[in-house]
Each structure stands twice: as C-alpha cells, then as structure tokens.
N, C-alpha and C positions, 0 to 999 in steps of 0.2 A: 416496423420491419419484421418479417418472418423468415425463419430459417429455410433455405432452399428456394426462396422466391426472389425475383428480380426487384431491386430497389426502384420504386416508382417515384413520381413527382410528389407524392404525399410526404409531408414532413414528419419526422418522429416527434413524440411528445417531449415536453420539457419536464423531465423527471426531477425529483427533489434535489438530489446532489448536484446534477448537471446544472440546474437553474441557479443554485447558490454559488457554484464555482464561476459561472459566467458573470453573475452580478458582482461578485467580489473582484474578479479580474478587471471588469470594466470600471468599477468604482476606483480601484487603485490606479488604473491607467489615466482616468480623468483627473484624479487628485495630483498625480505627479505632473501632468500637463499644466494644471493651474499653478502649482508651486514653481515650475520653471518659468511661467510668465512673470512672476514676481521677481525671481532671481535665479540665474543659472546655477548659482552656488547651492541653492536648495535642492535642485535636481541632482547635482553631484553628490550632495550629502546623502540623499536617499539611496543613490546607486552604491555609495561606499558602504553603507551599513546593511543594505538588504539584497544587493546583487551577490551572486556566488563568486567569492574570491577565495580560492583554496588556501592561500596563505593566512587569511584572516580566520577561516573556519578552524584551522589547526591551532589558532591562537585564541580560541574561545567563542568565536562568532558562530556558534553551532546552528542558530536559527536560519542562517543563510542557506542551509541545505534544503529549506522549504520556501523561504520568503522569495528567493530568486524566481520561482515559478509564477509569481503574481506580478512581475515586472515585464514590460514588453518594450521593444525598441521602436515601434511605429504602429500606425493604424493597420497596415496590411498584416503585420506580424500577429497582432492580437486577433484580428478578424478571422484569419484562417485557422488559428489555434482554437478559437471558440466555436467556429463552425464544425471543425472536426470533432471537438469534444461533444458537441450536441448530436451530430449525425451518428457517430459510432458509440459514444459513451452511453447514450440513452438506452440502447438495446442491452448493454451489459448490466446497467442498473435495474432494468425491468426484470432480468433473470436472476441477478445476484441480490438485489435489495440495496437499500441506502448505505448501510454500514459497511458491507463487504466492498461495495464499489469505491467508497471513499478510501478504505484501507488499501485497496489495490492501486488507486490513483496515486496516493502519496508514497506508496511503496516504490512505484516507478519513478516518481519525482526525486525521492531521496536516492534511489539507485542510480539515476542519471547524474546526480550531484557527486556521488561517491566515485563513479567512473571518471567524471571530469577531474576530480581532485587527484586521483591516482595518475591519470594520463598527464596532468599538468607538470608532474615532477619527472616525466620522461623527456620533456622537450619536444614531443611529437607535434608537428605542424606549427612550430614556433610558439606553442602555448606555454605560458609560464604560470607559476602559482599566484601571480598578481593579476592575471587576465580575468576580467569579469565575464560572467555568463548570466543572461536573463531569458525568461520565457518559459511557458508551460509545455514546450515541445517534448521534453522527456516523458512527462505523464501522458501526453497525447499519443506519442509513438508507442508507448506501452499499451494503450487502449487499442491501437491499430493491430498490434501483434496479437493481443488476446482475441480480438474480433476475427482475425484471419484463422486462428487456431480453432475457435469454437464454432464459427459460422463459415467455414472454408468453402462450402458449396454455394453459399448465397452469392448472387451476382450483384455487382455494384455498377451503377451507371456513372460513367466518368463525365460528369457535367463540366463544360457545355458540349463535350464531344458526344455525338450520338452512338456511343459504343459502350458495351458492358463487359465486365470481366469478373471472374470468380474471386471471392475475397482472398483466398490463399495466394493467388497469383498477384493480386494487388499488393499484398504485404511483401511478397518476394521482390516485387519491383521497387517498393519503398526501401527495403533493406539494401538492394543493389545500389540505388541512387545515393543512399546515405553513405555507404562504404566508398563509393566513387567520389562523392563530395569531400569526405574526410581525407582521402588519399591525394586528390588533385589540389586541395586547398593548402597543402603543406608549403607550397612556394609563396603563399601570402601569409605573412606572420600573423598568427592568432585567429585567422579566419576559420579554421577547422574546429574551433572550440565548440560551436553549435552542433556540428556533426557528431562530435564525440558524445555530447549530451544526448543526442538522438539515438546513437548506438546503445548508450547506457539504458535509455528507456526501453528500447526494443529487447535488450538482453533481460532486464528485470521483469518485463511483461511476460516473456517466455518462461522464466524461472518460476514466476508466481503460478501461472496456469499449469505448468508441467509438473511441479514438484511440491507445491505448498498444499496444506490441507484443504479439502474441498469446501469446507465451511469458513475458511479464512483463518488468518493468524490470530486475531483477537479471540475467536471462539475456541481455537485449539489451546491458546494460552490460558484462558479462563478455565477450560476443562482440566488442564494440567494442574492449575493452581488449586482448584477444588478437590481434585484427586489427591494431591499431596496433603492438603489440609485435612481431609477425611482420614487419610492414612495416619496422620499425626494424632488425631483424636482417638482412633482405634488403639494406637500404641499406648496412649495415656490411660485408656480404660483398662487394657490388659495389665498394665503396670500397677494401677491402683488395685485391681483384683488380686494380683499376687501379693501385694503388701497387706491387703486385708486378710488373705488366707493365713499369712504368717502371724498377723496380729491375733486372730482368733485361735490359732493353734497354741500360741503361748498361754492362752486362757482355757486350754483344754476343751475347746469347741472347734468343730470341724465344719467348714463351709467349702463349697465346691463351685468353681466357675468353668465354663467351657472355653474353647480356644479363642473365642471372640471377646472374652471378658464378661460374659453374661452369667448371672447367678443361676445355679441349678439347685432347686429345692430338694430337701431330703425325700426319700421314698414315701415316708408317712404323709407328707404334705400332698404328694401326688395322689395318694389313695383317697385323701380327703377332698379331692377336687382342686388342688393347687395347680398352678400353671407350671409349665416346664421350666420357665425362666422368669424370675421376678424382675430382673433389671434388663431391659432391652432398650438399645439406643439405635 
C-alpha cells in the first residue's frame, strides 16, 4: 500500500511482526480448540487464567492484560482480527520497523485492558470485574486509528462492496459504530465489554501517534537511561577530581581540573608540547 493511492486487490506483504502475531494467535486458537475436545474443563481453565478478568488482574494475574489478546471466541472472531492486522498493520510495520510496531501493538492491547478494568468497576453496560474479555480487537482498533491518522488520504476499498473511502473517514465510521455498540449494548448485561476494549484500543492508538516520542517509547526510555547514566559518571569524575585537588594541596602540590573534571596540565607542560588535558573521558 502507498500513501494517497487507492488500495487495490494486491495484498500487502506479510511483515515480520505481523506474521508472528498471526502465527501465535492461530496456534493458540487451535491449541484451545484441541484442549476443549478432550475436556470442557480444560477450556474453562485456560479462560480463567488467561482471559482478561479485572478482578483477577488486581489480585496479581497481571499477565492477563496481554494474554487475553491471544484468545478468541470463534473462527470469525480470529479470522477478521487477523485479516485486519495483516491489511493495516503491515503498512505501519513497513514504515516503523519491527520493534516500534510491536511496541505500539502491545501498548494498545494493554491500554484496551486498562480501559476495560476501569470501566468494569463503574458497572457500565452490566460489566463487572468478573466479566471475561478475549480477543486482539484492542490492538487491531489501535492499528486502525494509527492508520487513519497517518494515511488519512489513502482510499480503502470496502470489500466486497465496490466502493472506496478515505482512511480517515473509515476510522471515523469505526469509532461511531464502536460508540453506538457500547451504548446500545447496555441493555444486554456484559455484552458491551468488547466495545469498551475497542474504545480503549482506539484511544491508546490515538495517544501513541499524537503524543509519544516519534521513535517510540523503548528508544526514548533507553536514551533517557543512558543520559542519566552519563550524567552520573560525569558527576563521579568531577567529584573525584575535587578530592584529588584537596589531596594534592595537602602535600603542597597544585593540580587543576576543568569544569568537566578533566586534568589541566601546568603551563610548563604545555610549552613542552603537553596536551591541554591529560584525562579525557
């Protein structure tokens, strides 16, 4: 896919992260299906430990904020999620790269989980802290939001309808349908939980693209870490230089360091070809 051009029948490439996400989701779906054939209790056990249940997350089951995205409720559920992941996620990964795309995807997955947890304690739509949530839709809706923001003028063909629409309007339509679904599903207890996760994915997808560092959270975090580490080493060097100055002064010898803690040779050494600073780090 190219920016500003209509999406044709040609399929996007299977990029590295998208490919592995599809494979893992499909493998987990088949594994759960096999386990359920042996015993329905095994399927219930998998759901209990790995579906998102806000009550359990707050009691230490923190992995559920990610693991729920690898479980799906049926063939159509996983099929459409994986197709959308492929069709729209591949373009983002091509532009962002493997690491940033995965960071973004799981940022949206976890953001959708956090949104669901918060809303579950409000009682909205009959959702309770014990209501389970499964599916990658939070991450997928985040991808759609990012796609609409970054490739807003690109036209999307609404297969199988012979009609195309700009990406930004497509995303607006998805947001409207998600909001409508969340509101109208309130009369069916617990049914709106999926819509809440969708809204969370849309929200965190928007926040990531709009406010987070251009190179991603992991890059910004590593830059901050190395900046702090280097500042600490510079402080240690200057502190050691001051101590050494005091030590030499007590022995009637004078040494000088600059503001960075680098040694400044006496003028005689400079005249004899000595360097400006003997200790440089």
